[in-house]
N, C-alpha and C positions, 0 to 999 in steps of 0.2 A: 379473438383466439391468436395464438402464436402463429407466425407465419414461417413456413418452411422456405429454406433457401436452396438454390439448385446449383450455385457457383462454387467452384473447387478453389480452395486456397490452401488450406493446411491438411495435414493428416493425422488422425489418431489412430494409432496401431496397437495390435495386441501381439505379444510375444509368447512363445510356448516352449518349455522344456519337455514336458511329458504329456500332462493333462491339467486342466483348469477346472476344479470342481464348481459346480453351479450352486450359487449362494440362493438361499431361500428368500422370497420376497418378505420384506418386514415393514413395520410401521414406525420404527423408533426415529425420532428426530434427533438432530445435532444440537444436543442442549448443552448447558454450561458444564455440567460434569464431564461429559464426554470430550469436550474441547480441553479442559483442564488436564485430562488423563489420556490426551491423544496418543502418547507413546504406547499405552497398553492395547492399542488397537493397530498392530503393525500391517494387518491386511487392508487397512483404509488409510487415506491420506485426507484429513479433514480441513487443513488449512494450508495456505500457500507455502509456508516454510516448514511444514510438518508439524510443528508444535508451537506453544506460545514462545519458547526460548529460541525459536528459529534455528534449531540445529540441523534441520534437513537431515535427519539420520533415520534410517528405517532398520528396524530390528529382523527383518525378513532374512533367511538364510538360503532358501532354495536355489537362488542364484548367487553364485560365488565365483571367486578367482578361477577355479578349475573349469567349471562349465560354462562361463559366460560367452566363450567363444562358440558354443552351440546354438545360441540364440537365433531364431529366424522369424521373418514376418509370418504372422498367420493370418490377419486380417487388417485392412485399412478402411478408413471412413473419412470421405472429403468434407471438410468444413466450407463455409462460405467466407466472403470478405475479400474477393480479389478486385473489386471494382475500384478504380481511382487510387490505387495504392502507390503510385510513384515508383521511383528507382529503387527504393529499399524494400519494396514489396510490402506485404501485411505484417505489422510488428505485433504478433500474438505472444508476447514474452510471458506465457502463462503455464504453470504447472497444473495439469488437470487435477481436480479434487475427486476424491473416490470415496464412496460410502456404500459398502456391502454390495459391490458388483455394479454400481452406477457410476458413471463418470460425468463430471461437470466440466465445461470448458467455454471459453468465448474466442471469437475471431478478433482480428484488429478493429474492426468497426463496432465491437461491443456486442454483436449477436451472442446470445447464450444458447448452449446446447447441453441436454441430458442424453447421455448415450448408455444404453443397456449393454453391457460387456459381460453378461453372465454366461454367455454361450461361447465356449472356447473356440467355436469355429468361425464366428461372425459378431460384428457389433451393429446395432440398429439405433436409430433416433427414437426416443421416448418423446421428446418434444424440441421444438427450436423456437426461440423467442427473440424477435427482432425488435428493438426499441427505436428503430428509424433515426439513427444519427445520420444528420446531413453531412455529407462528405466535404463540401466547399468549406475551407477555413478550419478544418480539423484533421488532425494526423490519424492514419489507421493504426492505433497503438494502445494496446491494454497490457496490463502488467499484473493481472491476477484478481480472483474472485474470492467469495468468503461465503460460508454457511452459518446459519443461525436458525436453530429449531426447524420450521418447515420452509425456510427462505434461502434463496441463493442471491446474494448482494454483490452488485458490480459497480465499479466506477466507470463512467463513459468518456470517450474522447471529447464530447461536447460539454463536459462539466457536470452532467447529471449523475446522480446516484440512483440505482433501481433496485427494488427487492422483487424477486419472481418466486412464485409458489413452486416449490420443487416438485410437487406431483402432477400439476397441471400445465405449467409454463406460463400462467397468466401473471401479468405485472400488478403486484399488490400495491407498491406506491413508487413514485417517481418525483425526484426532488432536483432542482437546479441549484447546485451549491458552489461550484467553481465558475467564476464569471469574470468579466473584464472589471478590474477594480477601479476604484475612484480616481486613480492617476493615469487609466488608460491602457494598463497592461493586462494580459490575459492570464488567467490562472488556469493550471491543468493538473490532472492526476497522473503521476508517474511511478505510483506504488500500489500494491494491493491494499484493500481494506483490512482491518483486524476486527472481528466480532468478539466482544467480551462483556461479561456483566450486563447484558441487555442493551449493549450500546455498539455501534459501528465506528471505529476510529478510522478517520480518513486524514489525508495530508495534501497540501498543494506543493507540487514539485518543480514549478516553473520558476525557480529562482534566477536562472540565466535569462529568463524572459521579462526581467525587470519587475518581478513581483515580489512581495514579501511572503516568504515561506509560513505556512501555518499548519497547525494540527486542530481538528475539530471532532466533535462526537455527535452523532445522531442517535435518536432512538430507534432501536432496531425494528420494532413492530410499525412505526409510523414514518420514519425518515425525518422527524423533527430535529432541528438543529439545537443541541443543548448547550453547547459552549464551543469557544474557539479561542485558541492561543496563538499569537504571532511570534514567529521566531525573530522579527526585527521589530523591537519595541517603539512605539510612537513617542514623541516628547512627553516626559513626565512619567512614564513607565519605568520600572526597575530594568536597568541596563542600557536606558536611552542616554545615560551619561558617557557611555563607551562610543557614541558617534558624535565626534568633536567637530565635524565640518560645519560650514555655514551654507551648503548647498542642498540641504534637505536630502542627503543621500538615502536616509532611511526609508524614504517614499519607494525607492526602487532597490532595496538594499540585498535582496537575494535570499540566501539561507534556504534554498529549495529542499524539500525532503522527498527524495526519489528511491529510496530503499526502504521497504516495508520494515516497521519497528518490531518491537517484542512487547510482551505483556507478562507482568508477574502477578499472578492471582493472589499470592500471600500479602503483598503490600499494595495491591491495586495500582501499580505504576506501570505506565507505558512508556517505553524507552526508544528513542528515535535518534538518528544521526542527522545534523543539518549540514547543507552544502556550503559553498563558498560565497563571499559577499560580491556585491555588483557596485561599481564597474570592476571587472576582474583584473584588468591590468594598469589601473590608474589608482593605486592606494592612497596618493596625495589628496584625492577627491573625497576620501572617507577616512580621515585620520581617526585613531582610537582603536581600541580592541574589538569594536563591531560585533558585540554580542547580538544574537546568539548564533553567529555563523561559525562553521567549522567546529561544532559542538557536538557533545553527546548531552541530550536533554531528557529529563525524567518527568513526566507529568501525572498528576493524580487529580482528576477532576479539574478545578481552576487553579490549584496550587502547584507550585514549581518544587521539583525536587532538586538535586544536584545537576549542574551542567557544566562539567569540567570543560575548559576552552582548550581545544587541541592545538589551533594555530592562533596566537594571540592577535596578530595582525597580518592578514594575508596580503603579502606583497609578492605576486607571482613574477614580476620582472627580476627581482633580485634572486628568486629560486632559480629562474631559468638561466641566470648568469653564472650558476655553478654552486650555488649553496645547496646543502643536502635537502632534497625534496620532502615534503611530508608524505609518509607513507601510511595507507589505511591500517596495516598490521600493527602500527606503532600508535594507535589512538590512545589505548589505555596507558601506555607509558608516558605520552605527553600529558594526558589528562591528569595523572597522579602528580607530576611535577608542577602543576598549575592549580591544585585544589584549593590552595590559599586564595585564588582569585575568584573563587566560586562566589556568585551573588545569589542571596536568598532573600526574597521580598518578605513583607509582612505576612503576605498569604501562606507562607510556609508554616507559620505557627498556628494558622486558623484551620477549622474543620473544612474539608472539601465541600464544595457546593455542587458536586457533581449531581447528586441525587435530587437536589432541589431544581435542577434544570436552569440554574443561573448560569448566564453565558458571558462571554468576553464583552468589555465595553466597547472594543473596537468596531464591531459591526453587528447590527441587529440581525436576527435569523430571519430568512425569508418566510 
């Protein structure tokens, strides 16, 4: 059974302008159609960034510029996760998900909470699910959860991905996905998962920790890993010719994915931004364009879409010496100017192997 925590760390609060209507209990699951049309349910917040396009926009109008000054706290509910948090405190960088009056959230150590917020006067825990993350060697940091049908899905600080039954709080599956890689560096999750098309899209964000960033898909009902794409290609893979060093810099190449991507249901593309190469301040150790770092990448199953390269060779020392720095808001502009550099492997012209469950050759699924 789920374990209830009594340690206070963060607060989930309710705000009220006049009154909040009680939402009738229902049995509807968060299915594919609801996620695709999330913007048509402004009373809910079904995914980390609001919708598949990551617009983070709400159509609700009851709270506006004129009356926002009148907001006041109505109730507060303390979460757990305050143990062993260090000087930064618990890093629960999460938007609570909301489905018809129930809130789903997590604390920094990955404990999940379902909160009944239907009563305008108070909130109460429906369940608390503690997956038992060991604190030693792990940071108290989570950055979002996802919903799929009757499951609440979370990345954990220790590299596991879990699915919890949304009605009972029982753990349905528990898979260790992010691990210490074959070169001795630790992979970690720094972005919320995306659920789409019966799959859970996750990413390794520990590029600065000398790992190779990757995107992977898990089967939503079982947690089975279906495929994995590495943002730093190994020798012989498309893009490996852009790592021209003799130091095997690709082994610790970076390109961490620490911002949750988007998903386009029409094309079945998931689009993510990758981070900087490693070593950050020694570009001579990694000559070449260093694909697929500092890029926007679009993936569909195992096939690559376009990945315009925003910064062709990331030399941070030169930028620090006065050159115009790369700015995130200029990503598309830079990308367009380098579209002639886009690499498309043979797999682009082949049918996606997503549904067959074929995975990357880089790593066998656990």
